[in-house]
ChimeraX commands (.cxc) that place a marker at each C-alpha (Angstrom):
marker #1 position 34.11,97.66,0.39 radius 0.5
marker #1 position 36.26,100.74,3.00 radius 0.5
marker #1 position 37.41,100.00,6.34 radius 0.5
marker #1 position 38.77,102.64,8.45 radius 0.5
marker #1 position 41.94,102.19,10.68 radius 0.5
marker #1 position 41.34,102.97,14.35 radius 0.5
marker #1 position 43.54,102.64,17.40 radius 0.5
marker #1 position 45.85,99.83,15.58 radius 0.5
marker #1 position 42.97,98.25,14.17 radius 0.5
marker #1 position 41.42,97.93,11.01 radius 0.5
marker #1 position 37.47,98.85,11.43 radius 0.5
marker #1 position 35.05,97.11,9.09 radius 0.5
marker #1 position 32.54,99.44,7.19 radius 0.5
marker #1 position 28.60,99.24,8.56 radius 0.5
marker #1 position 26.98,98.04,5.42 radius 0.5
marker #1 position 29.46,95.45,5.59 radius 0.5
marker #1 position 28.93,94.56,9.24 radius 0.5
marker #1 position 25.07,94.46,8.10 radius 0.5
marker #1 position 25.38,91.78,4.73 radius 0.5
marker #1 position 27.14,89.58,7.70 radius 0.5
marker #1 position 24.57,90.54,10.41 radius 0.5
marker #1 position 22.46,89.08,7.52 radius 0.5
marker #1 position 24.00,86.12,6.00 radius 0.5
marker #1 position 24.57,85.09,9.51 radius 0.5
marker #1 position 20.75,85.14,10.45 radius 0.5
marker #1 position 20.24,83.14,6.68 radius 0.5
marker #1 position 22.62,80.44,7.66 radius 0.5
marker #1 position 20.61,80.28,10.93 radius 0.5
marker #1 position 16.76,79.97,8.94 radius 0.5
marker #1 position 18.01,77.32,6.52 radius 0.5
marker #1 position 19.67,74.80,9.16 radius 0.5
marker #1 position 16.22,74.86,11.48 radius 0.5
marker #1 position 14.98,74.43,8.41 radius 0.5
marker #1 position 16.86,71.66,7.53 radius 0.5
marker #1 position 16.99,70.09,11.71 radius 0.5
marker #1 position 13.06,70.09,11.24 radius 0.5
marker #1 position 11.98,68.38,7.81 radius 0.5
marker #1 position 14.87,66.13,9.55 radius 0.5
marker #1 position 12.57,65.80,12.88 radius 0.5
marker #1 position 9.24,65.48,10.52 radius 0.5
marker #1 position 10.91,62.64,8.66 radius 0.5
marker #1 position 11.73,60.97,11.31 radius 0.5
marker #1 position 7.84,60.38,12.63 radius 0.5
marker #1 position 5.47,57.52,11.79 radius 0.5
marker #1 position 3.37,58.33,9.15 radius 0.5
marker #1 position -0.40,55.86,10.20 radius 0.5
marker #1 position 0.07,53.33,6.28 radius 0.5
marker #1 position -3.22,53.36,4.20 radius 0.5
marker #1 position -5.62,51.18,4.98 radius 0.5
marker #1 position -5.25,50.56,8.20 radius 0.5
marker #1 position -6.71,51.98,11.42 radius 0.5
marker #1 position -4.98,53.84,14.25 radius 0.5
marker #1 position -4.55,52.26,17.33 radius 0.5
marker #1 position -6.67,53.58,20.15 radius 0.5
marker #1 position -5.95,52.31,23.73 radius 0.5
marker #1 position -8.76,53.16,26.73 radius 0.5
marker #1 position -7.68,52.32,30.31 radius 0.5
marker #1 position -10.33,51.65,32.50 radius 0.5
marker #1 position -9.96,52.06,36.14 radius 0.5
marker #1 position -9.69,48.39,37.73 radius 0.5
marker #1 position -12.96,49.05,39.79 radius 0.5
marker #1 position -14.72,49.91,36.95 radius 0.5
marker #1 position -13.84,47.08,35.32 radius 0.5
marker #1 position -15.08,45.22,38.27 radius 0.5
marker #1 position -18.79,45.67,37.90 radius 0.5
marker #1 position -18.79,45.66,34.59 radius 0.5
marker #1 position -21.28,42.74,33.53 radius 0.5
marker #1 position -20.30,40.21,30.81 radius 0.5
marker #1 position -22.59,40.62,27.29 radius 0.5
marker #1 position -25.85,37.69,27.90 radius 0.5
marker #1 position -24.80,34.73,25.80 radius 0.5
marker #1 position -26.62,34.01,22.61 radius 0.5
marker #1 position -29.31,31.19,23.06 radius 0.5
marker #1 position -28.22,27.91,21.57 radius 0.5
marker #1 position -29.56,27.19,17.58 radius 0.5
marker #1 position -30.57,23.38,17.99 radius 0.5
marker #1 position -28.43,21.09,16.63 radius 0.5
marker #1 position -29.08,19.85,13.15 radius 0.5
marker #1 position -28.95,16.37,13.15 radius 0.5
marker #1 position -27.99,15.26,9.16 radius 0.5
marker #1 position -28.92,11.55,9.80 radius 0.5
marker #1 position -31.39,11.88,12.29 radius 0.5
marker #1 position -29.63,10.02,14.87 radius 0.5
marker #1 position -30.24,10.76,19.20 radius 0.5
marker #1 position -27.80,13.34,19.93 radius 0.5
marker #1 position -27.24,12.82,23.53 radius 0.5
marker #1 position -26.96,15.42,26.20 radius 0.5
marker #1 position -23.80,15.61,29.16 radius 0.5
marker #1 position -25.47,14.89,32.42 radius 0.5
marker #1 position -24.96,17.73,34.56 radius 0.5
marker #1 position -23.34,15.16,37.32 radius 0.5
marker #1 position -21.31,12.25,35.93 radius 0.5
marker #1 position -21.65,8.84,37.60 radius 0.5
marker #1 position -19.47,7.00,39.11 radius 0.5
marker #1 position -20.18,4.02,38.67 radius 0.5
marker #1 position -21.72,1.26,35.87 radius 0.5
marker #1 position -25.07,0.22,35.97 radius 0.5
marker #1 position -25.46,-3.14,35.48 radius 0.5
marker #1 position -26.55,-4.47,32.22 radius 0.5
marker #1 position -29.14,-6.64,31.35 radius 0.5
marker #1 position -27.35,-8.82,28.44 radius 0.5
marker #1 position -31.26,-10.84,27.94 radius 0.5
marker #1 position -32.63,-7.73,27.19 radius 0.5
marker #1 position -33.06,-7.37,23.15 radius 0.5
marker #1 position -32.40,-3.61,21.67 radius 0.5
marker #1 position -35.40,-1.48,20.29 radius 0.5
marker #1 position -35.60,1.02,18.31 radius 0.5
marker #1 position -37.65,3.45,20.06 radius 0.5
marker #1 position -35.29,3.43,22.86 radius 0.5
marker #1 position -32.25,3.51,20.91 radius 0.5
marker #1 position -33.17,6.41,18.07 radius 0.5
marker #1 position -34.77,8.73,17.59 radius 0.5
marker #1 position -35.15,8.09,13.64 radius 0.5
marker #1 position -33.74,6.36,10.95 radius 0.5
marker #1 position -30.13,6.77,9.43 radius 0.5
marker #1 position -28.95,5.63,6.02 radius 0.5
marker #1 position -28.37,2.18,4.29 radius 0.5
marker #1 position -25.25,0.86,4.42 radius 0.5
marker #1 position -22.98,-2.23,3.17 radius 0.5
marker #1 position -20.98,-3.69,5.00 radius 0.5
marker #1 position -17.65,-5.97,3.16 radius 0.5
marker #1 position -17.04,-9.53,4.60 radius 0.5
marker #1 position -13.40,-9.75,5.67 radius 0.5
marker #1 position -12.37,-13.87,5.90 radius 0.5
marker #1 position -9.18,-13.79,6.70 radius 0.5
marker #1 position -6.82,-15.94,4.81 radius 0.5
marker #1 position -3.69,-18.25,6.58 radius 0.5
marker #1 position -1.02,-18.49,4.43 radius 0.5
marker #1 position -0.03,-21.32,3.60 radius 0.5
marker #1 position 3.58,-22.84,3.60 radius 0.5
marker #1 position 4.18,-25.28,0.80 radius 0.5
marker #1 position 6.05,-27.90,1.54 radius 0.5
marker #1 position 5.01,-30.45,-1.53 radius 0.5
marker #1 position 8.85,-31.74,-3.15 radius 0.5
marker #1 position 8.80,-29.71,-6.78 radius 0.5
marker #1 position 10.65,-31.02,-9.16 radius 0.5
marker #1 position 14.47,-30.86,-9.73 radius 0.5
marker #1 position 13.97,-28.68,-13.17 radius 0.5
marker #1 position 11.54,-26.22,-11.64 radius 0.5
marker #1 position 14.06,-24.96,-8.69 radius 0.5
marker #1 position 15.89,-21.94,-8.83 radius 0.5
marker #1 position 19.05,-24.18,-7.66 radius 0.5
marker #1 position 19.29,-27.42,-8.75 radius 0.5
marker #1 position 20.16,-30.30,-6.32 radius 0.5
marker #1 position 23.60,-31.91,-6.90 radius 0.5
marker #1 position 26.03,-34.25,-4.93 radius 0.5
marker #1 position 28.72,-33.27,-2.86 radius 0.5
marker #1 position 32.23,-34.04,-4.13 radius 0.5
marker #1 position 34.62,-36.73,-2.74 radius 0.5
marker #1 position 31.58,-39.64,-1.80 radius 0.5
marker #1 position 31.73,-42.72,-3.30 radius 0.5
marker #1 position 28.89,-44.13,-5.94 radius 0.5
marker #1 position 27.09,-47.62,-5.14 radius 0.5
marker #1 position 29.71,-50.94,-5.50 radius 0.5
marker #1 position 29.29,-52.91,-7.53 radius 0.5
marker #1 position 27.71,-56.13,-5.95 radius 0.5
marker #1 position 30.27,-59.11,-5.45 radius 0.5
marker #1 position 27.82,-62.46,-6.42 radius 0.5
marker #1 position 27.70,-60.83,-10.64 radius 0.5
marker #1 position 31.96,-60.26,-10.18 radius 0.5
marker #1 position 32.69,-63.59,-11.49 radius 0.5
marker #1 position 29.56,-63.36,-15.19 radius 0.5
marker #1 position 31.02,-59.35,-14.80 radius 0.5
marker #1 position 26.78,-58.19,-16.61 radius 0.5
marker #1 position 27.00,-54.23,-16.95 radius 0.5
marker #1 position 24.16,-53.37,-15.21 radius 0.5
marker #1 position 22.08,-50.16,-14.89 radius 0.5
marker #1 position 19.20,-48.78,-12.58 radius 0.5
marker #1 position 16.97,-45.81,-12.68 radius 0.5
marker #1 position 15.24,-44.59,-8.88 radius 0.5
marker #1 position 13.36,-42.11,-8.17 radius 0.5
marker #1 position 13.32,-39.97,-4.73 radius 0.5
marker #1 position 12.75,-37.09,-2.71 radius 0.5
marker #1 position 15.86,-34.99,-1.87 radius 0.5
marker #1 position 15.09,-32.66,1.80 radius 0.5
marker #1 position 16.09,-29.42,2.92 radius 0.5
marker #1 position 19.20,-30.69,4.73 radius 0.5
marker #1 position 20.42,-32.81,1.41 radius 0.5
marker #1 position 19.19,-36.29,2.42 radius 0.5
marker #1 position 16.93,-38.41,0.17 radius 0.5
marker #1 position 13.73,-39.10,2.37 radius 0.5
marker #1 position 14.09,-42.61,2.82 radius 0.5
marker #1 position 10.54,-43.84,1.85 radius 0.5
marker #1 position 10.71,-41.63,-1.25 radius 0.5
marker #1 position 12.72,-44.03,-2.87 radius 0.5
marker #1 position 11.22,-46.29,-6.16 radius 0.5
marker #1 position 12.98,-48.11,-8.27 radius 0.5
marker #1 position 11.89,-47.57,-11.53 radius 0.5
marker #1 position 13.88,-50.15,-13.65 radius 0.5
marker #1 position 17.04,-52.05,-13.03 radius 0.5
marker #1 position 18.83,-54.84,-15.38 radius 0.5
marker #1 position 19.20,-56.77,-11.70 radius 0.5
marker #1 position 17.34,-56.46,-8.14 radius 0.5
marker #1 position 21.36,-56.53,-6.55 radius 0.5
marker #1 position 22.13,-53.70,-8.58 radius 0.5
marker #1 position 18.91,-51.76,-7.33 radius 0.5
marker #1 position 19.88,-53.60,-3.61 radius 0.5
marker #1 position 23.14,-51.55,-4.18 radius 0.5
marker #1 position 22.27,-48.19,-5.66 radius 0.5
marker #1 position 19.47,-48.23,-2.52 radius 0.5
marker #1 position 22.38,-48.68,-0.12 radius 0.5
marker #1 position 24.73,-46.29,-1.47 radius 0.5
marker #1 position 21.45,-43.43,-1.92 radius 0.5
marker #1 position 21.31,-43.52,2.03 radius 0.5
marker #1 position 24.51,-42.84,2.66 radius 0.5
marker #1 position 24.57,-39.39,0.15 radius 0.5
marker #1 position 24.41,-36.49,0.81 radius 0.5
marker #1 position 24.05,-33.59,-1.81 radius 0.5
marker #1 position 23.21,-29.26,-1.88 radius 0.5
marker #1 position 19.44,-28.64,-1.38 radius 0.5
marker #1 position 17.88,-27.32,-3.57 radius 0.5
marker #1 position 16.66,-23.15,-3.39 radius 0.5
marker #1 position 13.15,-21.66,-5.20 radius 0.5
marker #1 position 13.35,-18.00,-4.64 radius 0.5
marker #1 position 15.93,-17.55,-1.60 radius 0.5
marker #1 position 14.89,-20.39,0.78 radius 0.5
marker #1 position 15.72,-24.25,0.44 radius 0.5
marker #1 position 12.67,-26.59,-1.04 radius 0.5
marker #1 position 12.13,-30.26,-0.99 radius 0.5
marker #1 position 12.82,-31.40,-4.78 radius 0.5
marker #1 position 12.07,-34.63,-6.28 radius 0.5
marker #1 position 14.59,-36.12,-8.38 radius 0.5
marker #1 position 15.66,-38.85,-10.57 radius 0.5
marker #1 position 19.10,-40.30,-11.48 radius 0.5
marker #1 position 19.94,-42.66,-13.38 radius 0.5
marker #1 position 22.74,-45.56,-12.07 radius 0.5
marker #1 position 25.78,-47.70,-14.71 radius 0.5
marker #1 position 27.35,-50.23,-13.66 radius 0.5
marker #1 position 30.58,-51.61,-15.37 radius 0.5
marker #1 position 33.13,-53.66,-14.31 radius 0.5
marker #1 position 36.77,-53.61,-16.14 radius 0.5
marker #1 position 38.06,-56.71,-17.83 radius 0.5
marker #1 position 40.90,-58.66,-15.33 radius 0.5
marker link #1:1,2 radius 0.2
marker link #1:2,3 radius 0.2
marker link #1:3,4 radius 0.2
marker link #1:4,5 radius 0.2
marker link #1:5,6 radius 0.2
marker link #1:6,7 radius 0.2
marker link #1:7,8 radius 0.2
marker link #1:8,9 radius 0.2
marker link #1:9,10 radius 0.2
marker link #1:10,11 radius 0.2
marker link #1:11,12 radius 0.2
marker link #1:12,13 radius 0.2
marker link #1:13,14 radius 0.2
marker link #1:14,15 radius 0.2
marker link #1:15,16 radius 0.2
marker link #1:16,17 radius 0.2
marker link #1:17,18 radius 0.2
marker link #1:18,19 radius 0.2
marker link #1:19,20 radius 0.2
marker link #1:20,21 radius 0.2
marker link #1:21,22 radius 0.2
marker link #1:22,23 radius 0.2
marker link #1:23,24 radius 0.2
marker link #1:24,25 radius 0.2
marker link #1:25,26 radius 0.2
marker link #1:26,27 radius 0.2
marker link #1:27,28 radius 0.2
marker link #1:28,29 radius 0.2
marker link #1:29,30 radius 0.2
marker link #1:30,31 radius 0.2
marker link #1:31,32 radius 0.2
marker link #1:32,33 radius 0.2
marker link #1:33,34 radius 0.2
marker link #1:34,35 radius 0.2
marker link #1:35,36 radius 0.2
marker link #1:36,37 radius 0.2
marker link #1:37,38 radius 0.2
marker link #1:38,39 radius 0.2
marker link #1:39,40 radius 0.2
marker link #1:40,41 radius 0.2
marker link #1:41,42 radius 0.2
marker link #1:42,43 radius 0.2
marker link #1:43,44 radius 0.2
marker link #1:44,45 radius 0.2
marker link #1:45,46 radius 0.2
marker link #1:46,47 radius 0.2
marker link #1:47,48 radius 0.2
marker link #1:48,49 radius 0.2
marker link #1:49,50 radius 0.2
marker link #1:50,51 radius 0.2
marker link #1:51,52 radius 0.2
marker link #1:52,53 radius 0.2
marker link #1:53,54 radius 0.2
marker link #1:54,55 radius 0.2
marker link #1:55,56 radius 0.2
marker link #1:56,57 radius 0.2
marker link #1:57,58 radius 0.2
marker link #1:58,59 radius 0.2
marker link #1:59,60 radius 0.2
marker link #1:60,61 radius 0.2
marker link #1:61,62 radius 0.2
marker link #1:62,63 radius 0.2
marker link #1:63,64 radius 0.2
marker link #1:64,65 radius 0.2
marker link #1:65,66 radius 0.2
marker link #1:66,67 radius 0.2
marker link #1:67,68 radius 0.2
marker link #1:68,69 radius 0.2
marker link #1:69,70 radius 0.2
marker link #1:70,71 radius 0.2
marker link #1:71,72 radius 0.2
marker link #1:72,73 radius 0.2
marker link #1:73,74 radius 0.2
marker link #1:74,75 radius 0.2
marker link #1:75,76 radius 0.2
marker link #1:76,77 radius 0.2
marker link #1:77,78 radius 0.2
marker link #1:78,79 radius 0.2
marker link #1:79,80 radius 0.2
marker link #1:80,81 radius 0.2
marker link #1:81,82 radius 0.2
marker link #1:82,83 radius 0.2
marker link #1:83,84 radius 0.2
marker link #1:84,85 radius 0.2
marker link #1:85,86 radius 0.2
marker link #1:86,87 radius 0.2
marker link #1:87,88 radius 0.2
marker link #1:88,89 radius 0.2
marker link #1:89,90 radius 0.2
marker link #1:90,91 radius 0.2
marker link #1:91,92 radius 0.2
marker link #1:92,93 radius 0.2
marker link #1:93,94 radius 0.2
marker link #1:94,95 radius 0.2
marker link #1:95,96 radius 0.2
marker link #1:96,97 radius 0.2
marker link #1:97,98 radius 0.2
marker link #1:98,99 radius 0.2
marker link #1:99,100 radius 0.2
marker link #1:100,101 radius 0.2
marker link #1:101,102 radius 0.2
marker link #1:102,103 radius 0.2
marker link #1:103,104 radius 0.2
marker link #1:104,105 radius 0.2
marker link #1:105,106 radius 0.2
marker link #1:106,107 radius 0.2
marker link #1:107,108 radius 0.2
marker link #1:108,109 radius 0.2
marker link #1:109,110 radius 0.2
marker link #1:110,111 radius 0.2
marker link #1:111,112 radius 0.2
marker link #1:112,113 radius 0.2
marker link #1:113,114 radius 0.2
marker link #1:114,115 radius 0.2
marker link #1:115,116 radius 0.2
marker link #1:116,117 radius 0.2
marker link #1:117,118 radius 0.2
marker link #1:118,119 radius 0.2
marker link #1:119,120 radius 0.2
marker link #1:120,121 radius 0.2
marker link #1:121,122 radius 0.2
marker link #1:122,123 radius 0.2
marker link #1:123,124 radius 0.2
marker link #1:124,125 radius 0.2
marker link #1:125,126 radius 0.2
marker link #1:126,127 radius 0.2
marker link #1:127,128 radius 0.2
marker link #1:128,129 radius 0.2
marker link #1:129,130 radius 0.2
marker link #1:130,131 radius 0.2
marker link #1:131,132 radius 0.2
marker link #1:132,133 radius 0.2
marker link #1:133,134 radius 0.2
marker link #1:134,135 radius 0.2
marker link #1:135,136 radius 0.2
marker link #1:136,137 radius 0.2
marker link #1:137,138 radius 0.2
marker link #1:138,139 radius 0.2
marker link #1:139,140 radius 0.2
marker link #1:140,141 radius 0.2
marker link #1:141,142 radius 0.2
marker link #1:142,143 radius 0.2
marker link #1:143,144 radius 0.2
marker link #1:144,145 radius 0.2
marker link #1:145,146 radius 0.2
marker link #1:146,147 radius 0.2
marker link #1:147,148 radius 0.2
marker link #1:148,149 radius 0.2
marker link #1:149,150 radius 0.2
marker link #1:150,151 radius 0.2
marker link #1:151,152 radius 0.2
marker link #1:152,153 radius 0.2
marker link #1:153,154 radius 0.2
marker link #1:154,155 radius 0.2
marker link #1:155,156 radius 0.2
marker link #1:156,157 radius 0.2
marker link #1:157,158 radius 0.2
marker link #1:158,159 radius 0.2
marker link #1:159,160 radius 0.2
marker link #1:160,161 radius 0.2
marker link #1:161,162 radius 0.2
marker link #1:162,163 radius 0.2
marker link #1:163,164 radius 0.2
marker link #1:164,165 radius 0.2
marker link #1:165,166 radius 0.2
marker link #1:166,167 radius 0.2
marker link #1:167,168 radius 0.2
marker link #1:168,169 radius 0.2
marker link #1:169,170 radius 0.2
marker link #1:170,171 radius 0.2
marker link #1:171,172 radius 0.2
marker link #1:172,173 radius 0.2
marker link #1:173,174 radius 0.2
marker link #1:174,175 radius 0.2
marker link #1:175,176 radius 0.2
marker link #1:176,177 radius 0.2
marker link #1:177,178 radius 0.2
marker link #1:178,179 radius 0.2
marker link #1:179,180 radius 0.2
marker link #1:180,181 radius 0.2
marker link #1:181,182 radius 0.2
marker link #1:182,183 radius 0.2
marker link #1:183,184 radius 0.2
marker link #1:184,185 radius 0.2
marker link #1:185,186 radius 0.2
marker link #1:186,187 radius 0.2
marker link #1:187,188 radius 0.2
marker link #1:188,189 radius 0.2
marker link #1:189,190 radius 0.2
marker link #1:190,191 radius 0.2
marker link #1:191,192 radius 0.2
marker link #1:192,193 radius 0.2
marker link #1:193,194 radius 0.2
marker link #1:194,195 radius 0.2
marker link #1:195,196 radius 0.2
marker link #1:196,197 radius 0.2
marker link #1:197,198 radius 0.2
marker link #1:198,199 radius 0.2
marker link #1:199,200 radius 0.2
marker link #1:200,201 radius 0.2
marker link #1:201,202 radius 0.2
marker link #1:202,203 radius 0.2
marker link #1:203,204 radius 0.2
marker link #1:204,205 radius 0.2
marker link #1:205,206 radius 0.2
marker link #1:206,207 radius 0.2
marker link #1:207,208 radius 0.2
marker link #1:208,209 radius 0.2
marker link #1:209,210 radius 0.2
marker link #1:210,211 radius 0.2
marker link #1:211,212 radius 0.2
marker link #1:212,213 radius 0.2
marker link #1:213,214 radius 0.2
marker link #1:214,215 radius 0.2
marker link #1:215,216 radius 0.2
marker link #1:216,217 radius 0.2
marker link #1:217,218 radius 0.2
marker link #1:218,219 radius 0.2
marker link #1:219,220 radius 0.2
marker link #1:220,221 radius 0.2
marker link #1:221,222 radius 0.2
marker link #1:222,223 radius 0.2
marker link #1:223,224 radius 0.2
marker link #1:224,225 radius 0.2
marker link #1:225,226 radius 0.2
marker link #1:226,227 radius 0.2
marker link #1:227,228 radius 0.2
marker link #1:228,229 radius 0.2
marker link #1:229,230 radius 0.2
marker link #1:230,231 radius 0.2
marker link #1:231,232 radius 0.2
marker link #1:232,233 radius 0.2
view
């Protein structure tokens, strides 16, 4: 490379200026190509299998003059079970015509064909019954028991001189409030009528914890044994 010094400035030779000019032109062409490539890549490409959308503008007067397409003739509806098909009347009545309940229905007027045979099940509603019969005390989930703090049947005063031992077996029903139902009380066995009378009078005031079955109180039938003993003086 050669250069000349003219007027205090260093001038490049002609070949070097030519090379610099060519380099600038090549750089410009490369940058222009890159910019064009980038712009081309931003343009959306059509997706294979999809149709391009075409939008046509129709003037309003022309759209107003267009006639709607004629409706296709309505096909006759196939009636599967050949029942009569009701068509809506053009004018809907606002009043209900009188109905003659005495006139029997006729097949010719009500149906236009035959239907299919169906089976109608007879349904009877059974009212659930609430069990109120007394059960045996052993069948209850929780058997009744005598509440504490109560006195048993007293020894009869008329028998204190002889001091006999006594036994009374009774059968009775305890209601859901823990009380003995008086009509249900029956003496199964008794060694003396005075012992039985003492038991009857006592049971009318005794209170039990009610029995329960499946989470609810129930009436139970009980059998209980009472013994009488008088201590020696």
